[in-house]
N, C-alpha and C positions, 0 to 999 in steps of 0.2 A: 503493499499499499504506499502510495507516494506521500511524502511529508507535506505539511501546509506550505512550507517554503518553496519546495519544488513546484507545487500546484500553482502558487503565485508567479514564479518566475517563468513558468511555461504557459502563461496566459496566451490565448491565440492572438496572432499578430504576424506581420510581416515586415522585415527591415527594408528600408528604402535609403538610398544614399544620393548625394548631390556633389558634383565635383566643385571644388573652390577655385575659381579662376587664378591663374598665376599672378595676375595683376591686382589681386584683391588685397587692399590695405586697410587696416584698422584705422580708426579715427587718430590713433597716436602716430600713425605713419609706419607702424611695425606690420610684419608679415606673420601668419600663422605657419608652423611647420606642417600641419595637417593638410591633406590634399582633398579630403572629402569630409562632408558632414553626414552624420548617420541620424536617421529618424526611424520610427516604427509606427505603421498603421494598425489600429485595432478597430474591431467592431464591424458594423453593417456596411457593406460596400456601397449601398445605394443611399445611405443616410447623409445628412448635412455634415459638413467637414468642421470639426471643432478641434482646435489646438489646445492642449493641456500642458501646462509648464509649471514647475514647482521651485523649491528652494535650490541652493547651489549644490546640494547633495543628490538632486533629482537627475533624471535622464529619460532615455527613450522607452525604458521598461516602466511604464507608469503604474502598472499593477503591482510593482514592487514597493512603491513609496506612497501610493494612495489606493490601496486595494479595496477599501470599502466604498469609496467614491466612484471609481471608474471600473465598472463591471456590468455584466448582463443584469438588467433589472435594477441597477444602482442609480444614484443621483445623475451621473453621467452614464446613460444607458447605452451599453454596446449593442443592444438589440435594436436601437433606434438611431444612433449616430455613429459616425466614422471619426475616430479620434487619432489625431497626429501628435506624437510626443517626440522630443528630439534630445540628442546629447548636447550638453553645453560645452563650448570650447573656451579655453584650451584644454586639451586632453591631459591625462595624467602623466604622460612621458614628455610633454612638451616643455621647453623652457618658459619661464614666466613672461607674460606679455601684459601690457596695459590695454584692456579691453573694456568697452562700455555697453550698456544695455542696447544702445543703438546699433552697435556692431553685432550683437547677438540677433537683433531683429533683422538686420541686412543678411545674416547667414540663413535665418529662417526663410527669408524670401528666396534665396537660392534653392532651398529644400523644395519650396512650393513650385517653383519654376520646373524643377526636375519632375515633379508630380503632375506637371501641366495643370496646376490649380491656381488660376489667376486670383482667387478670391476665397477667403475662408468665411464660413458662416458665423463663427463665434470663436472667441479666445477666452480660456479660463486660466488665470494666472494667479498663483499663491506665492507670497513672499517674493523672492528674486524673479520668479516667473511672472509675477504681477507687474514688476517694473519692466521686464522685456515686453509684456502685452502693452503697456502704456506707451513704450518707446515705438513699438510696431505700429500702433494706432496713429501715432503722430507722424511717423516717417512714410507710412503707406496707407493713407486714409481710404483710398479706393479699393484696398485689398481686404477689408475687414467689415463684417456685418455688426456684431455686438461685442462687447468686452466686459467681462467680469474680473475684478481685482480683489484679492483677499489678503489681508495682512500685508498690504503694499500701499505706497503712496508715490507721489510724483517727485519726491526728493528724499535724500537721506537726512535723518536728524542728527545733529552734532553729538548727542549722547551715544547714539548707536555707532557713529564713526569713532568715538573715543573707545568703546569696548573692542570693536573690531581692530582698531589700530594697535592695541595691546596684543591681540591675538597675532596680528601679522608680524610684529616685532618678536614675539616669542618664537613663531615659526621659523623666521630668518635666522634667529640666534641658534636654535636647535639644528637647523640645516647646516649652518656654517660650522657647528661644533661636532658634526658627524653624528648627531643623535636625532635624526629627523623623525623617526617613528614616535619617540618619546615626546618630542615637541608637538606633533600632531594630536597625540593623545592628550596632552595638557591643554592644548588650544581648544580641543574639543570640550573638555571638562568646563573651561571658562565660558565657552559658547552656551552650554546648557544652562548655566545660571542666568544668562540673558534670554534664552528662549522660554523659560518658565518664570513662575512668580514666587514670592515669599510666602504667599498664602498656601501655595501647593506644598512647598517644602514644610512648612509648619504642620500641615495635616498628615504629611507622610513619614516624618523622620523624628526620632526621639533626639532630644538635645544631650542625652547621656554622654559624658566625656570618656575617652579611652583611657587605657591604663597609664600611658606616659605622653608627655609633650611631644608632638611630631607624629603620633599615630593618628590614624584617620578616624573621624567621627562618622556616625552612621550616614549622613548626607554625603560624606566624602567617599565612602564605599560606593554608593550609587554613582557618583560622578566618575570615579576611577573605573568602574566597569564600562560606563558609557564611552569614555575615552579609549580604553583598550579596544572596545568593539570597532572603533573608527580608525584606529591607527593604520591600518592597511587599506582604507577606502580611497585615499587621495594621495597627492604628493604636497609637500609645502609650497612649491612654486605655483601649483594650480589653485590651491586654496588662497594664497596671497593674491592672485590676479582676480579670482572671483569675488573675494572679499573686498578688494579694492574698487571692483566694478560697482558694487552696491553703493559705495561711498561717492563714486562719481556720478551716480544716476541722478539725472535732472531732465524733467520734461515739463514743458509749459502746458498746464492743464487745458488751456483754451485751444491748443492744437490737437486735442483728443476730441474729434467731432463725432465719432460713432456713439450710439447709445451705450451708456456706462452704467454698470452696477458695482457699487463699492461696499465691501464687507470689512469692517474693523471691530476690534475689541478693546474695550475700555482698560484692560490690564496690560496691554501690549507695550512693553518697555522699548522695543526696537522701532515699532511704527506707532507712535502715539496717536491715540484717537483724534487729537486735534488736527493732525496732518491728513488723516482720512476725511475729516469733515471739511477741511480746506480744499482738498481735491474735489470732494463732491460739490462744494459751493462754486468752484471756478470752471468746471467743464461746461461746455454749451449744450449738452444733451444728456443730462443725468436721468437714468431710468429709476434708480432706487438706491438710497443709503441704508445699509443694515449695520446697526451697532449693538453690541451686547457684552456683559460681563463674561468673564471666564477666569478660572484659576489657572488655566494652561497658558495664559500670556501669549506670546508670539506663536507657540505651537498649537493654538486653538484651531488652526485650520486643518490641523491633522487629527485632533482630539474631539472636537465638538462636532460629532457625526449628525446628531439631529438637526442642529441649526444650519450648518453648512449644506447638510443633504437638502433641506428645505429650500434654502437660497438657490442652490444649483438646479433644483427641479424647476423652481419658478422662473429662473433665467433661461433655462433650455426648453421648457415646455411649448412656448410658441414655435420653435423650430420643428419639433416633433409632431405638433398638431398640424402645422402646414404640410409636413411631409405625409401624414395620414390622409389629409384631404386630397393631396395630389394623387396618391395611390388609388384612393376611392373614385376619383374622377377618370 
Protein backbone atom coordinates (compact mmCIF):
# COMPACT_ATOMS: atom_id res chain seq x y z
CA UNK A 1 0.00 0.00 0.00
CA UNK A 2 1.45 3.36 -1.04
CA UNK A 3 2.21 5.90 1.66
CA UNK A 4 0.37 9.20 1.88
CA UNK A 5 3.56 10.99 0.82
CA UNK A 6 3.92 8.85 -2.29
CA UNK A 7 0.24 9.35 -3.15
CA UNK A 8 0.60 13.12 -2.91
CA UNK A 9 3.80 13.27 -4.93
CA UNK A 10 2.33 11.01 -7.63
CA UNK A 11 -0.76 13.20 -8.14
CA UNK A 12 -1.80 13.07 -11.82
CA UNK A 13 -0.19 15.64 -14.04
CA UNK A 14 2.24 16.16 -16.87
CA UNK A 15 5.40 18.19 -16.94
CA UNK A 16 5.84 20.98 -19.44
CA UNK A 17 8.98 22.94 -20.28
CA UNK A 18 9.76 26.27 -21.88
CA UNK A 19 13.13 27.26 -23.32
CA UNK A 20 14.66 30.39 -21.84
CA UNK A 21 16.03 32.48 -24.72
CA UNK A 22 19.77 33.00 -24.73
CA UNK A 23 19.24 36.78 -24.65
CA UNK A 24 16.91 36.66 -21.64
CA UNK A 25 18.15 39.07 -19.00
CA UNK A 26 16.86 39.61 -15.50
CA UNK A 27 16.03 43.16 -14.48
CA UNK A 28 19.41 43.18 -12.74
CA UNK A 29 21.08 42.55 -16.11
CA UNK A 30 22.20 39.09 -15.01
CA UNK A 31 21.62 35.81 -16.82
CA UNK A 32 20.22 32.61 -15.43
CA UNK A 33 22.28 29.49 -16.00
CA UNK A 34 19.05 27.49 -16.48
CA UNK A 35 18.09 26.94 -20.10
CA UNK A 36 14.49 25.82 -19.43
CA UNK A 37 11.64 26.58 -17.05
CA UNK A 38 9.66 23.59 -15.76
CA UNK A 39 5.95 23.60 -15.07
CA UNK A 40 3.31 20.98 -14.49
CA UNK A 41 -0.27 20.75 -15.73
CA UNK A 42 -2.82 19.14 -13.44
CA UNK A 43 -6.51 18.50 -13.79
CA UNK A 44 -9.26 18.65 -16.38
CA UNK A 45 -7.85 19.24 -19.88
CA UNK A 46 -10.90 21.15 -21.06
CA UNK A 47 -11.20 23.32 -17.99
CA UNK A 48 -10.34 26.98 -17.42
CA UNK A 49 -6.60 27.55 -16.99
CA UNK A 50 -5.65 28.56 -13.45
CA UNK A 51 -2.07 29.31 -12.38
CA UNK A 52 -1.33 28.41 -8.75
CA UNK A 53 1.86 29.66 -7.07
CA UNK A 54 2.98 29.56 -3.44
CA UNK A 55 5.84 30.51 -1.17
CA UNK A 56 9.53 30.30 -1.98
CA UNK A 57 9.50 26.60 -1.06
CA UNK A 58 6.74 25.80 -3.55
CA UNK A 59 7.11 24.53 -7.10
CA UNK A 60 5.40 22.71 -9.90
CA UNK A 61 4.25 19.79 -7.70
CA UNK A 62 1.40 21.79 -6.23
CA UNK A 63 -0.19 18.74 -4.58
CA UNK A 64 2.91 18.44 -2.37
CA UNK A 65 2.66 21.87 -0.77
CA UNK A 66 -1.11 22.53 -0.99
CA UNK A 67 -2.65 19.03 -1.08
CA UNK A 68 -5.95 19.90 0.60
CA UNK A 69 -6.59 22.91 -1.66
CA UNK A 70 -5.62 21.60 -5.10
CA UNK A 71 -7.25 18.23 -5.67
CA UNK A 72 -10.25 16.59 -7.28
CA UNK A 73 -13.29 17.96 -5.48
CA UNK A 74 -11.17 20.49 -3.57
CA UNK A 75 -11.38 24.29 -3.44
CA UNK A 76 -9.25 24.33 -6.61
CA UNK A 77 -11.14 21.45 -8.17
CA UNK A 78 -9.03 19.40 -10.57
CA UNK A 79 -12.24 17.88 -11.94
CA UNK A 80 -13.28 21.33 -13.13
CA UNK A 81 -10.17 23.41 -13.81
CA UNK A 82 -6.76 22.96 -15.38
CA UNK A 83 -3.98 24.02 -13.02
CA UNK A 84 -0.53 25.18 -14.05
CA UNK A 85 2.15 25.33 -11.37
CA UNK A 86 5.82 26.07 -12.03
CA UNK A 87 9.27 25.87 -10.49
CA UNK A 88 10.72 29.09 -9.20
CA UNK A 89 14.12 30.15 -10.46
CA UNK A 90 16.98 30.23 -9.67
CA UNK A 91 17.33 26.49 -9.23
CA UNK A 92 19.10 24.81 -6.37
CA UNK A 93 22.33 24.30 -8.31
CA UNK A 94 22.51 27.81 -9.79
CA UNK A 95 24.76 30.56 -8.49
CA UNK A 96 22.94 33.31 -6.66
CA UNK A 97 21.30 35.99 -8.79
CA UNK A 98 19.29 39.13 -8.16
CA UNK A 99 15.79 38.26 -9.38
CA UNK A 100 12.51 40.17 -9.03
CA UNK A 101 8.89 39.12 -8.97
CA UNK A 102 8.54 40.77 -12.37
CA UNK A 103 11.33 38.48 -13.63
CA UNK A 104 9.34 35.50 -12.33
CA UNK A 105 6.26 36.84 -14.13
CA UNK A 106 8.24 37.14 -17.38
CA UNK A 107 9.42 33.55 -17.00
CA UNK A 108 5.83 32.43 -16.47
CA UNK A 109 4.90 34.23 -19.69
CA UNK A 110 7.53 32.13 -21.51
CA UNK A 111 5.92 28.98 -20.12
CA UNK A 112 2.48 30.13 -21.27
CA UNK A 113 3.90 30.83 -24.73
CA UNK A 114 5.28 27.30 -24.87
CA UNK A 115 1.80 26.00 -23.98
CA UNK A 116 0.24 28.21 -26.67
CA UNK A 117 -1.84 29.82 -23.92
CA UNK A 118 -2.16 33.53 -24.65
CA UNK A 119 -4.27 34.12 -21.55
CA UNK A 120 -4.95 32.51 -18.19
CA UNK A 121 -8.43 32.55 -16.72
CA UNK A 122 -7.26 33.04 -13.15
CA UNK A 123 -4.17 33.23 -10.95
CA UNK A 124 -4.17 32.07 -7.33
CA UNK A 125 -1.05 33.23 -5.49
CA UNK A 126 -0.14 32.77 -1.84
CA UNK A 127 2.81 34.45 -0.11
CA UNK A 128 5.60 34.86 -2.72
CA UNK A 129 3.23 33.42 -5.31
CA UNK A 130 0.81 36.26 -4.61
CA UNK A 131 3.62 38.75 -5.22
CA UNK A 132 4.31 37.07 -8.57
CA UNK A 133 0.61 37.21 -9.40
CA UNK A 134 0.51 40.96 -8.77
CA UNK A 135 3.65 41.45 -10.87
CA UNK A 136 2.18 39.32 -13.67
CA UNK A 137 -1.09 41.27 -13.66
CA UNK A 138 0.81 44.56 -13.83
CA UNK A 139 3.22 43.42 -16.56
CA UNK A 140 0.75 41.42 -18.68
CA UNK A 141 -2.74 42.87 -18.12
CA UNK A 142 -4.05 41.32 -21.33
CA UNK A 143 -3.02 37.82 -20.29
CA UNK A 144 -4.98 37.40 -17.04
CA UNK A 145 -8.66 37.12 -16.20
CA UNK A 146 -8.84 37.36 -12.41
CA UNK A 147 -6.33 37.32 -9.57
CA UNK A 148 -6.53 36.18 -5.95
CA UNK A 149 -3.66 36.96 -3.57
CA UNK A 150 -3.42 35.39 -0.12
CA UNK A 151 -0.95 36.56 2.54
CA UNK A 152 0.71 38.86 0.01
CA UNK A 153 0.73 42.56 -0.75
CA UNK A 154 2.12 45.04 -3.26
CA UNK A 155 5.31 45.70 -1.31
CA UNK A 156 7.56 44.28 1.37
CA UNK A 157 7.16 45.58 4.91
CA UNK A 158 10.40 46.84 6.55
CA UNK A 159 9.90 44.54 9.55
CA UNK A 160 9.73 41.53 7.23
CA UNK A 161 12.85 42.73 5.43
CA UNK A 162 14.63 43.00 8.79
CA UNK A 163 13.86 39.36 9.66
CA UNK A 164 14.77 38.08 6.21
CA UNK A 165 17.94 40.16 6.18
CA UNK A 166 19.16 38.34 9.29
CA UNK A 167 18.36 35.02 7.61
CA UNK A 168 20.35 35.99 4.51
CA UNK A 169 23.39 37.04 6.52
CA UNK A 170 23.21 33.81 8.50
CA UNK A 171 23.00 31.79 5.27
CA UNK A 172 25.97 33.60 3.73
CA UNK A 173 28.04 33.23 6.91
CA UNK A 174 27.39 29.48 7.11
CA UNK A 175 28.02 28.99 3.39
CA UNK A 176 31.35 30.81 3.55
CA UNK A 177 32.32 28.86 6.68
CA UNK A 178 31.72 25.54 4.94
CA UNK A 179 28.69 24.71 7.12
CA UNK A 180 25.92 25.44 4.64
CA UNK A 181 23.47 22.74 5.74
CA UNK A 182 23.67 23.91 9.36
CA UNK A 183 23.10 27.49 8.26
CA UNK A 184 20.06 26.52 6.23
CA UNK A 185 18.62 24.66 9.21
CA UNK A 186 19.18 27.63 11.53
CA UNK A 187 17.73 30.08 9.01
CA UNK A 188 14.66 27.86 8.73
CA UNK A 189 14.28 27.86 12.51
CA UNK A 190 14.35 31.65 12.51
CA UNK A 191 11.91 31.75 9.59
CA UNK A 192 9.41 29.56 11.45
CA UNK A 193 9.24 32.13 14.25
CA UNK A 194 8.12 34.72 11.68
CA UNK A 195 5.64 32.43 9.92
CA UNK A 196 3.70 31.61 13.10
CA UNK A 197 2.48 33.62 16.11
CA UNK A 198 3.23 34.02 19.80
CA UNK A 199 -0.33 32.84 20.54
CA UNK A 200 0.26 29.54 18.75
CA UNK A 201 3.55 28.94 20.55
CA UNK A 202 1.90 29.71 23.90
CA UNK A 203 -0.84 27.16 23.20
CA UNK A 204 1.50 24.43 22.00
CA UNK A 205 4.60 24.55 24.15
CA UNK A 206 5.43 24.37 27.83
CA UNK A 207 7.81 27.01 29.22
CA UNK A 208 9.51 24.35 31.37
CA UNK A 209 13.29 25.03 31.35
CA UNK A 210 15.83 22.37 30.36
CA UNK A 211 18.40 20.92 32.74
CA UNK A 212 21.23 23.27 31.78
CA UNK A 213 21.82 26.61 30.12
CA UNK A 214 22.21 26.15 26.39
CA UNK A 215 19.98 23.07 26.22
CA UNK A 216 16.84 23.44 24.08
CA UNK A 217 13.47 24.37 25.52
CA UNK A 218 10.37 22.49 24.23
CA UNK A 219 9.66 25.16 21.60
CA UNK A 220 13.30 24.93 20.51
CA UNK A 221 12.96 21.17 19.96
CA UNK A 222 10.13 21.92 17.52
CA UNK A 223 12.17 24.54 15.67
CA UNK A 224 15.26 22.33 15.54
CA UNK A 225 13.18 19.55 13.97
CA UNK A 226 11.74 21.92 11.36
CA UNK A 227 15.21 23.19 10.54
CA UNK A 228 16.62 19.68 10.20
CA UNK A 229 13.78 18.71 7.85
CA UNK A 230 14.60 21.68 5.60
CA UNK A 231 18.40 21.49 5.57
CA UNK A 232 18.53 19.53 2.30
CA UNK A 233 15.62 21.28 0.59
CA UNK A 234 17.50 24.20 -0.94
CA UNK A 235 20.89 25.86 -1.25
CA UNK A 236 22.03 28.96 0.58
CA UNK A 237 22.45 30.89 -2.69
CA UNK A 238 18.95 30.00 -3.88
CA UNK A 239 17.35 30.96 -0.60
CA UNK A 240 19.26 34.25 -0.52
CA UNK A 241 18.08 35.07 -4.06
CA UNK A 242 14.42 34.30 -3.41
CA UNK A 243 14.39 35.95 0.01
CA UNK A 244 15.91 39.08 -1.51
CA UNK A 245 13.33 38.92 -4.29
CA UNK A 246 10.57 39.21 -1.69
CA UNK A 247 12.18 42.36 -0.33
CA UNK A 248 12.62 43.90 -3.78
CA UNK A 249 8.95 43.27 -4.57
CA UNK A 250 7.10 46.47 -5.42
CA UNK A 251 4.05 46.77 -7.66
CA UNK A 252 1.90 49.85 -8.19
CA UNK A 253 -1.61 48.70 -7.16
CA UNK A 254 -3.16 50.98 -9.77
CA UNK A 255 -1.41 48.92 -12.47
CA UNK A 256 -3.29 45.79 -11.38
CA UNK A 257 -6.38 46.24 -13.54
CA UNK A 258 -7.90 42.76 -13.46
CA UNK A 259 -10.54 41.90 -10.84
CA UNK A 260 -8.67 41.23 -7.60
CA UNK A 261 -9.51 39.25 -4.49
CA UNK A 262 -7.30 39.93 -1.45
CA UNK A 263 -7.14 37.58 1.55
CA UNK A 264 -5.19 38.72 4.61
CA UNK A 265 -4.83 37.76 8.26
CA UNK A 266 -4.75 40.17 11.17
CA UNK A 267 -2.00 38.16 12.89
CA UNK A 268 0.36 38.01 9.89
CA UNK A 269 3.67 39.54 10.96
CA UNK A 270 5.28 39.31 7.53
CA UNK A 271 2.38 40.85 5.58
CA UNK A 272 0.60 43.18 8.01
CA UNK A 273 -3.14 43.47 7.46
CA UNK A 274 -2.71 47.21 6.91
CA UNK A 275 -0.78 46.46 3.72
CA UNK A 276 -3.50 44.10 2.49
CA UNK A 277 -6.07 46.80 3.17
CA UNK A 278 -3.97 49.38 1.34
CA UNK A 279 -3.63 47.09 -1.67
CA UNK A 280 -7.38 46.49 -1.70
CA UNK A 281 -8.07 50.21 -1.39
CA UNK A 282 -5.82 51.27 -4.25
CA UNK A 283 -6.52 48.74 -7.01
CA UNK A 284 -9.01 49.90 -9.66
CA UNK A 285 -11.05 46.69 -9.72
CA UNK A 286 -11.36 45.13 -6.27
CA UNK A 287 -13.56 42.07 -6.25
CA UNK A 288 -13.36 41.35 -2.54
CA UNK A 289 -11.24 41.86 0.58
CA UNK A 290 -11.31 38.99 3.07
CA UNK A 291 -9.60 39.49 6.41
CA UNK A 292 -9.66 37.21 9.42
CA UNK A 293 -7.80 36.37 12.63
CA UNK A 294 -5.67 33.24 12.88
CA UNK A 295 -3.23 31.84 15.42
CA UNK A 296 -1.14 30.66 12.45
CA UNK A 297 -0.01 34.09 11.27
CA UNK A 298 1.58 34.08 7.83
CA UNK A 299 1.14 30.32 7.53
CA UNK A 300 -2.65 30.72 7.72
CA UNK A 301 -2.83 30.17 3.96
CA UNK A 302 -1.58 26.63 4.62
CA UNK A 303 -3.52 25.98 7.83
CA UNK A 304 -6.90 27.76 7.70
CA UNK A 305 -8.57 25.24 5.43
CA UNK A 306 -12.18 26.25 5.95
CA UNK A 307 -11.70 29.98 5.39
CA UNK A 308 -9.23 29.65 2.51
CA UNK A 309 -11.28 26.86 0.96
CA UNK A 310 -14.42 29.00 1.02
CA UNK A 311 -12.59 32.01 -0.43
CA UNK A 312 -11.09 29.92 -3.25
CA UNK A 313 -14.45 28.31 -4.01
CA UNK A 314 -16.13 31.71 -4.27
CA UNK A 315 -13.26 33.04 -6.38
CA UNK A 316 -13.30 30.16 -8.88
CA UNK A 317 -16.99 29.23 -8.96
CA UNK A 318 -17.87 31.79 -11.68
CA UNK A 319 -15.30 30.10 -13.94
CA UNK A 320 -16.62 26.61 -13.35
CA UNK A 321 -20.25 27.78 -13.63
CA UNK A 322 -19.44 29.33 -17.01
CA UNK A 323 -17.78 26.10 -18.09
CA UNK A 324 -20.87 24.09 -17.06
CA UNK A 325 -23.13 26.38 -19.07
CA UNK A 326 -20.88 26.10 -22.11
CA UNK A 327 -20.90 22.29 -21.93
CA UNK A 328 -24.70 22.27 -21.58
CA UNK A 329 -25.02 24.55 -24.61
